[in-house]
PASEVO-488116 format. One record per atom (N, C-alpha, C): x, y, z. Coordinates in steps of 0.2 Angstrom, whole numbers, plus 5000, padded with zeros to 4 digits. Atoms other than C-alpha are relative to their C-alpha. Layout:
% residues N
XYZ ...
END
This chain:
% residues 515
500450065002 537156875579 499849965007 500250044994 536156775592 500449935000 499650074999 537156615598 499649965005 500450054996 536156465605 500549975005 499650044995 536756385621 500149934998 499950075002 537556215618 500249975007 499950034994 537356115634 500149925000 500050084999 537655935641 499349985002 500750034997 536155825645 499950025007 500049984993 536555855663 499850075001 500149935000 536556045661 499350024998 500749985002 534956045652 499549975005 500550034995 534055935665 500050055006 500049964995 534556065678 499550064999 500549945002 533356195669 499349985002 500750024998 531856095674 499950015007 500149984993 531056155690 499449965003 500550044997 529956065703 499350034998 500649985002 528156075698 499950024993 500149985007 528456115680 499549954996 500450045005 527356055666 500549994994 499550025005 528455965653 499749964994 500250055005 528155885636 500649984996 499550035004 529255775625 499749984993 500250025007 529255735606 500149925000 499950075001 529255565599 499349964998 500650055003 528055425591 500249935001 499950074998 528155255599 500850005001 499350004999 530055215597 500450044995 499749965005 530455345584 500150075003 499949934998 531155515587 500050025007 500049994993 531355505606 500650045002 499449964997 532455635615 500349975006 499750044994 533355505625 500550035004 499449974996 534855605630 499750045005 500349954995 533755735638 499549965005 500450044995 532455615646 500449965005 499550044995 533855505653 500350045005 499649954996 534755655660 499550025006 500549984995 533155715669 499949945005 500150054995 532855545676 500549995005 499550014996 534555525682 500150065006 500049954995 534455695691 499549995005 500550014995 532855645700 500349945004 499750064996 533655475705 500550025005 499449984996 535155565712 499850055005 500249954996 534355715720 499350015003 500749994999 532455695721 499750064997 500249945003 532255845710 500149994992 500649964999 531355895699 499449955002 500650044997 529755835708 499350034998 500749985002 527855845705 499950034993 500149985007 527955865686 499449984998 500650015004 526455875675 500349984993 499750025007 526955775659 499449994995 500550005006 525955795643 500449984994 499850025006 526255705627 499549974996 500550025004 525255655612 500049934998 499950075002 525855495604 500349955005 499750054995 526355335614 500850014999 499349995000 528255355618 500349945004 499650054997 529455205621 500049944996 499950075003 529855025617 499949955005 500250054995 529254935633 500749985003 499350024997 531154945639 500350055004 499749944996 531255095650 500150064997 499849945004 531455215636 499350055000 500649955001 530255365631 499750025007 500349974994 528955405644 500149975006 499850044994 529555275656 500550035004 499549964996 530955395661 499750045005 500349964995 529655485670 499649965005 500450054996 528955335679 500349995007 499750004993 529555375697 499650035004 500449974995 528555405712 500350065003 499749944997 528755585717 500250054994 499849975006 529455635700 499550034996 500649985004 527855645691 499450005004 500650004996 526255705699 499449984995 500650015004 525055705684 500349994993 499850015007 525155635666 499450004996 500550005005 524055675651 500349984993 499650035006 524455565636 499549974996 500450035005 523755485621 500049925000 499950085001 524455305623 500549985006 499650034995 525255205637 500349944999 499850075001 525555035630 500849995000 499250015001 527455065626 500450035006 499749984994 527755135644 499749975006 500450044995 527254995655 500150025008 499949984993 528055065671 499650065002 500549954999 527055225669 499349975001 500650035000 525555115666 499949975007 500150034994 525855025682 499950055006 500249954995 525955185692 499350035000 500749985001 524255235685 499649955004 500450054997 523555065690 500050005008 499950004992 524255075708 499850075003 500249944997 523555255710 500650045003 499549974998 525255325712 500150074996 500049945005 524955465699 499350024997 500649985004 523555565692 500149994993 499950015007 523255515674 499350004996 500549995005 522155555659 500249974994 499850035007 522055465642 499550044995 500449965005 521455585628 500249984993 499850025006 521355555610 500750044997 499449985002 523055575602 500050074996 500149945004 522455705589 499850065004 500249944996 521655815602 500650035004 499449984997 523255825612 500550044995 499649975005 524255855596 499750074998 500349945002 523055995591 500050055006 500049964994 523056065609 500750045000 499349965000 524956115607 499950074996 500149945004 524356245593 499650045004 500549964997 522956305604 500350035006 499649974995 524156325619 500450064997 499649955003 525256425608 499650074998 500449955001 523856535603 499650035006 500349984994 523256555621 499249995000 500750024999 521556475618 499949965006 500150034994 520756415633 499849935000 500250075001 520256245626 500149984993 500150035007 520356135611 499349975000 500750025001 518656115605 499949964994 500150055005 518155965595 499449955001 500550064999 516855825592 500349945002 499750064999 518155695594 500049985008 500050034993 517855585610 499350005002 500750014998 515955615611 499749935001 500350074999 515055465618 500549955002 499550054998 516755375622 500150015007 499849994993 517555355639 500350075001 499749944999 518355525636 499450055002 500549954999 516655615637 499950005008 500150004993 516355675655 499449975003 500650044998 514655595655 500149935001 499850074999 515555435654 500649995005 499550004995 517255435662 500550065000 499649945000 518055605657 500749994999 499350025001 519655515652 500449995006 499650024994 520155485670 500249935000 499850075001 521155325672 500049975007 499950034994 521155295691 499650045005 500449974995 520355345708 500350065002 499749934998 521555485712 500050054996 500049955005 521255575697 499350035000 500649974998 519855695702 499850064995 500249945003 519955855692 499749994993 500350005006 518755875677 500450054995 499649955005 519855945662 499749994993 500450015006 518655895648 499350015002 500749994999 516855965647 499650004994 500549995005 515355965636 499850074999 500249935001 515056135628 499550004994 500449995005 513756195616 500350064996 499749955004 514456295601 499550014994 500549985005 513156375590 499549944998 500550055000 511956235594 500349934998 499650065001 513256095591 500349985006 499650024994 513855985605 500749984999 499350015001 515655975607 500449995007 499650014994 517055925620 500550065000 499449944999 518256065627 500549975004 499450034996 519955995632 500350065003 499749944997 520656125644 500750004999 499249995001 522356195639 500350025006 499649984994 523756235651 500750034997 499349985002 525456325650 500449945001 499550054999 526856215647 500750035001 499449964998 528556265655 500649974996 499450035003 529756145646 499849954994 500050055005 529956055630 500649974998 499450045002 531155915626 499849984993 500250025007 531155895607 500649974996 499550035004 532155785595 500150044993 499949975006 532955875580 500649964997 499450045004 534355825567 500650055001 499549954999 535455975565 499850075003 500149934997 535556145574 500650044997 499549955001 536556295568 500250045006 499849974994 537456405580 499550065002 500549954998 535956525580 499449975003 500650034998 534756395585 499549974996 500450035005 533956355569 500049925000 500050075000 533456165569 499649974994 500450045005 533056045555 499849935003 500250074998 532155875557 500049964994 500050045007 532655805540 500249935001 499850084999 533255635547 499549975005 500650034996 531655615558 499549964995 500550035004 530355495552 499450044998 500549955001 529155645552 500150055005 499949944995 529155815560 499550005006 500450014994 527755765572 499750075002 500249944998 527255915582 500550055003 499449964997 528955995585 499950085000 500149935001 528456165578 499550035005 500549984996 526856185588 500249995007 499850014993 527656115604 500450065002 499549944999 529056245603 499650065001 500449944999 527756385600 499650005006 500450004994 526656325614 500450025006 499549994994 528156325627 500250075000 499849935000 528856495621 499550055002 500649964998 527156575622 499749995007 500250014993 526956505639 500650035005 499549984997 528556585644 500549955003 499650054998 529456425645 500749994996 499450015004 531056345638 500049944996 500050065005 531356235623 500749984999 499350035000 532856115623 499949954995 500050045006 533256025607 500649955000 499550055001 534255865606 500249994993 499850015007 535255855590 500649964998 499550045002 536455755580 500750045000 499449965001 537655895577 499850085000 500149935001 537856085577 500550024994 499749985006 538356165561 500150085000 499949935000 538856345556 499450044998 500649965002 537556485554 500050014993 500149995007 536856495537 500149944995 499950065004 537256325531 499449955000 500650045001 535556245534 499550034995 500549985004 534256245521 499450025003 500649984996 532856355527 499349974999 500650045001 531556255519 499949935004 500050064996 532056105530 500050025008 499949984993 532156215546 499250005003 500650014997 530656165557 499950045006 500049964994 531156265572 500550064999 499549955000 531856435570 500350025006 499649994994 533156495582 499650045006 500349964995 531956615591 499549965004 500350044996 531056465597 500449965005 499650054997 532556375604 500450035005 499649984994 533356405621 500749975000 499350044999 534756275621 499949944995 499950065003 535356125611 500549955004 499550054997 536155965617 500249954994 499750045005 537255865605 500049935003 500150074997 536755675608 500649954997 499650055002 537855525607 499649964995 500450035005 537355415592 499549945003 500450054997 536655275604 499450035002 500649974997 535355395611 499750044995 500349965005 534955475594 499849954994 500250045005 534355325584 499450024997 500649985003 533055365571 499449975003 500550044996 531955225579 500549955004 499650054996 532555115593 500249944997 499750055003 533654985586 500150014992 499849985007 533855075569 500350075000 499649945000 535255205567 499750054995 500349955005 534555285551 499849964993 500250035006 533555225536 499850064995 500249945004 533555365522 499349994996 500750015003 531955285514 499550025004 500549984996 531055335529 499950085000 500049925000 531455525525 499950034993 500049975007 531355535506 500750014998 499349995003 533255545505 500349954996 499950055005 533255385496 499449964999 500650045002 531955265488 500249935000 499950075000 531755085491 499749974994 500350035006 531554975476 499349965002 500750024999 529754915474 500049925001 499950074998 530254725473 499349964998 500650045002 529054585469 499749985007 500450024994 527654545481 499849935000 500250075000 527554355485 499449995003 500650034997 526154255491 500149995007 499950014993 525854255510 499649945002 500350064998 525354095519 499250025002 500750004999 523454065521 499949995007 500150014992 523254095540 499450045001 500649974998 521854155550 500050084999 499949935001 522554335549 499950024992 500149995007 522554325530 499349994998 500750015001 520754265530 499750065001 500349934998 520254425539 500250054995 499849955004 521354525528 499750004993 500450015007 520554455512 499350025000 500749985000 518754485518 500050085000 500049924999 519254665523 500250034993 499849975007 520154695506 499550004995 500650005005 518554655497 499650075001 500349934999 517954825504 500450064997 499649945002 519354925496 499650034993 500349975006 518755045482 500650044997 499549975004 519855125469 500150075002 499849934998 520755285474 499850025007 500149984993 520355275492 500650025005 499549984995 521255355506 499949965007 500150054995 521555225520 500550015006 499550014995 522255205537 499949935003 500050074998 522755035543 500350005008 499750014993 523054995562 500549954999 499550065000 524454875567 499749945002 500250064999 524254695568 499649974994 500450035005 522854605559 499850054994 500249955006 522354765548 500650004995 499449995004 524154765541 499949954994 500150055005 523554605531 499650034994 500449975005 522354715521 500550024994 499549985004 523854795513 500449944996 499750055003 524754635510 499649964995 500550035005 523254555502 499950044994 500149955006 522954705491 500650004995 499450015004 524754695485 500149934996 500050075003 524654505482 499550004994 500550005005 523054535472 500150054994 499849955005 523854675462 499550065000 500449935000 522654815468 500350045006 499649954995 523954895480 499950074999 500149935002 523755055470 499350025001 500749984999 521855055474 500050065006 500049964994 522355145490 500650045001 499449964998 523455285497 500049995008 500050014993 523955235515 500350065003 499849944996 524155365528 500249975007 499850024993 524955355546 499850065004 500149954996 524355465560 500650055002 499449964999 526155525563 500150054995 499949955005 526155615547 500149984993 499950035007 526655505532 499449994996 500550015005 525555505517 500349964994 499750045005 525855365504 500549965002 499550054999 527155235503 499849945004 500150064996 527255085515 500150015007 499949994993 526955105533 500349955003 499650054996 528055015545 499749995007 500350024993 527654925561 500549995005 499650014995 528354875577 500350065003 499749944998 529654995584 500150054995 500049955005 529655085568 499350024998 500749985002 527755115568 500050085001 500049935001 527555295563 500450024994 499649995006 528755285549 499749974994 500250035006 528455245531 500550014994 499550005006 529555195516 499750034994 500249975007 529455295500 499350045001 500649964999 528055415507 500050054995 500149955005 527355545495 500150075004 500049944997 527355675509 500049995008 500050014993 527755695528 499750065003 500449944997 526455815536 500250005008 500049994992 526555885554 499449955002 500550054997 525555765565 499350045001 500649974999 524255895569 499650024994 500349995006 523955935551 499649934998 500350075002 523655745548 499349995004 500650014996 522355745562 499450054998 500549965003 521455895555 499749974994 500250045006 521255795539 499549945002 500450054997 520655645549 499450025003 500649984996 519455735560 499550034996 500449975005 518655815545 499749954995 500350055004 518255645537 500449994994 499550015006 519755635525 500149934999 499950075001 519955455528 499449964997 500650045003 518855345516 499949945004 500150064997 519155185524 500549995005 499550024994 519955135541 499949935002 500050074997 520354965546 500449995006 499750004994 520754945564 499949945004 500150064996 520954815577 499449995004 500650024996 519654725587 500149965006 499950034994 519854685605 499449985004 500650014997 518154695612 499450044997 500649965003 516454735605 499449985003 500650024997 514654735612 499450014996 500650005004 512854735608 499850074997 500149935003 512854925605 500450024995 499549985005 514254915593 500650035003 499449964997 515454995605 500649954999 499350045001 517354935603 500450035006 499549984995 518654935617 500749984998 499350025001 520554935613 500450045005 499549954996 521155055627 500149975007 499950024993 520854965644 499749935001 500350074999 520754785649 500249985007 499850024993 520654745668 500550055003 499549964997 522254815676 500550034995 499549985005 523154845659 499750064997 500249945003 523055015652 500450014994 499750005007 523455025633 499950084998 500149935002 522655195629 499750004993 500450005006 521755255614 500450024994 499649985006 523155335603 499550044995 500449975005 522355395587 499449974998 500550045002 521055265587 499350045000 500649965000 519655385592 499950054994 500049965006 520055515579 499949964994 500150045006 520155385566 499449974999 500750045001 518655275569 499450045000 500549964999 517555415574 499850044993 500149955005 517755515558 500149974993 499950035006 518255385544 499350004996 500750015004 516855375530 499749935001 500250074999 516855185533 500549985005 499550034996 517655095547 499949925001 500050085000 518054905548 500549985006 499650024995 518654825564 500149934999 499850065003 519654675560 500449965006 499750044995 520154535572 499749935001 500350064999 519954355577 499450005004 500650004997 518254305584 500149995008 499850014993 519054235600 500750015001 499349995000 520754255607 500349955006 499750054995 521954165619 500049934999 500050075001 522354005612 499749974994 500350025006 521354005596 500449974995 499650045005 521953875583 499549984994 500550025006 521153855565 500449974995 499750035006 521453765549 499550004995 500450005006 520753755532 500049934997 500050065003 520153595525 499450004994 500550005005 519253575508 499650074999 500449935001 518853765507 499650025006 500549994995 518053755524 500550025006 499649984994 518653845541 499949955005 500150044994 518953725555 500350035006 499849984994 519153775573 500349945004 499750064997 520453655580 500050015007 500049984993 520553745597 499750075001 500349934999 519353885603 500450045004 499749954996 520054035610 499750015007 500350004993 519754045629 499750075002 500349934998 519254235629 499650024994 500549975005 517754305620 500150074999 499949935002 517854465611 499350044999 500649975000 516054495608 499649995006 500250014993 515354525625 499450055001 500649964999 513854605633 500150085000 499849934999 514654765638 500850015000 499349995000 516454825634 500250035006 499849974994 517554875648 500150075000 500049935001 517855045641 499850024993 500349985007 517055135626 500650044996 499649965004 518455185614 499750024993 500449985006 517255185599 499349995002 500750004998 515455225602 499649984994 500550025005 514155135592 499550054999 500649965000 512855255597 500250074996 499749945004 513955405590 500049984992 500050025007 514155305574 499350004997 500650005002 512355285572 499750074999 500249935001 512055465575 500250034994 499749975006 513155515561 500049954994 500250055006 512555365549 500749984997 499350035002 514355295549 499949934998 500050075001 514455125540 500649975005 499550034995 515355005553 499949924998 500050075001 515854825550 500549975004 499550044996 516654695561 500249934997 499850065004 517654565552 500449955004 499650054997 518254405559 500149944995 499850055005 518954245552 499449954999 500650045001 517254155554 499350035000 500649975001 515954285554 500150084999 500049935002 515554465548 499450035003 500549974997 514454585557 499950074998 500149935002 513654755553 499750045006 500349964995 513154895565 499450044996 500649975003 511354955561 499750045006 500449964995 510155075570 499749965006 500350044994 509354935580 500549955003 499550044997 510954845584 500549974995 499450035004 512354725578 499749944996 500350065004 511854605564 500649954998 499550055003 512754445559 499849994993 500250005007 512754455540 500449944996 499750055003 514054325535 500349955004 499750054996 514754155541 500549964996 499650045004 516254055535 499849934998 500250075002 515953895526 500449955005 499850044995 516153755539 499950025007 500149984993 515653855554 499249995001 500750014998 514053815563 499850075004 500249934998 513153985566 499850005008 500250004993 512353935583 500649985005 499550024995 513753835592 500750034999 499449975000 515253925585 500050074999 500049935000 514654095584 499650035005 500549974996 513054145593 500149985007 500050024993 513354035608 500750025004 499349974998 515154115610 500050075001 500149935000 514454285611 499650025007 500349984994 513954385626 499350034999 500749985002 512354445617 499849964993 500250035007 511354375602 499950054995 500149965006 511554465586 499450004996 500650005004 510154515575 500249974993 499850025007 510054435557 499450024996 500549985005 509054465541 499749934998 500250075002 508554275541 500649965000 499450055002 509754155533 500750045000 499449965000 511554215536 500449974994 499750025006 512554215520 500749975001 499350025000 514154125517 500550054998 499549965002 515754215516 500349984993 499850025007 516554215498 500549945001 499650065000 517254045495 500750014998 499349985002 518854125487 500450015006 499649984994 519454185504 500349945003 499750064996 519754005510 500349954995 499650045004 520653945495 500750024999 499349985000 522553945494 500250014993 499849975007 522654035477 499850075000 500249935001 522454215471 499250005000 500749995000 520654275474 499850034993 500249965006 520654385458 499650065002 500449944998 520054545467 500150054994 
END
């Protein structure tokens, strides 16, 4: 009977060679193989090896505290990084801004699906996702700085249809987080918040002739694992490392919550009223767009208020919430637990979730609003010297049947109040969000118009719609002057149909709306 190697973190780190291409599992602060990544970082700091690594990962990884992808943020250690999101790894982001490393930012779903294509020895991941955004080589090609020269995404014609081809590459090493391994190398992920891309990553590396190392909580006897829970068969696994509990938290700061995995259910509990803040105002207007039986994706931040309002109004069951990490149904979590969901109906592989998203499976998507311009483009990925990254934003917004961008009209110091059912701007934000041209095109208004996608921009004081001939101002909050408090604060003049309608008065009353 085959017996899997059980190594220490330091021994596992020694298996990585100079110039290797490496991938790690994880989603934000959940499911990170910290024992393995720490050991590799420590080896480099002590010996200068391994050096010149290419690092590829799909979802953002880390908690802005040196964890996750930031273990690779050392000059000389990493030569190139290809990732979906950088905001949780600020040290890596700084290396990119300082031109110390080659860097690409591709849609999270494209990278997730790329693991399967690498496993199948396909030369590229071919998809419409990213067309007309900064990922398109006719715009920026996903390159993040001046030292990044190689074009690894191209425009191709497939049977008369325009697509992007993301070039695949062999991957030499995978660091994956699992739960239990048996002595033959079979691995379960039953305590992880979702299986993510573990199976596809392992297949990609094995079929590249590489090595798969899995960090686990414990090793158990052969034959004792439920095969239906085994996501990594032993034939994919070269070695396992038993982690200390401190480096094996389900999410950073949380040892284990069984309601994130289906091993327990959280009580429904009563939903109380939430204070009438500017975020709730936006959430209320957005919640008015909910339709019964809809499949929904909510971004973090202001869009989370859509769910809060829906539950407060008693229409929470109108929608099934989904998370790009894989959960379907239940209540998505935020912060360091983003990617997890309490009481989910199902935990899909991440690439399966993106297959569904890319094909238009989301009915309604409510995402954040950082910058928007006269063409309807939205930027959430790059702001001056700060690189956030797109994550799943492009997959979600480009393919949802309807998309709603939700955020305050200005930012940086905005203060508001409500008096007699009217919105009052007590202090205007110093930064405009509606500008002439966004810094980076994360969402393409041009592409949305090509596909006849309905698009709405919802703020606390005004609502806009994207149409074929531009952005229209359609609604304004009671108490707000259209010219001085909306149009004069924009980098472009929106179109109108004449008189702008007032937003529903119920939004601005501190009582149930009766949705």
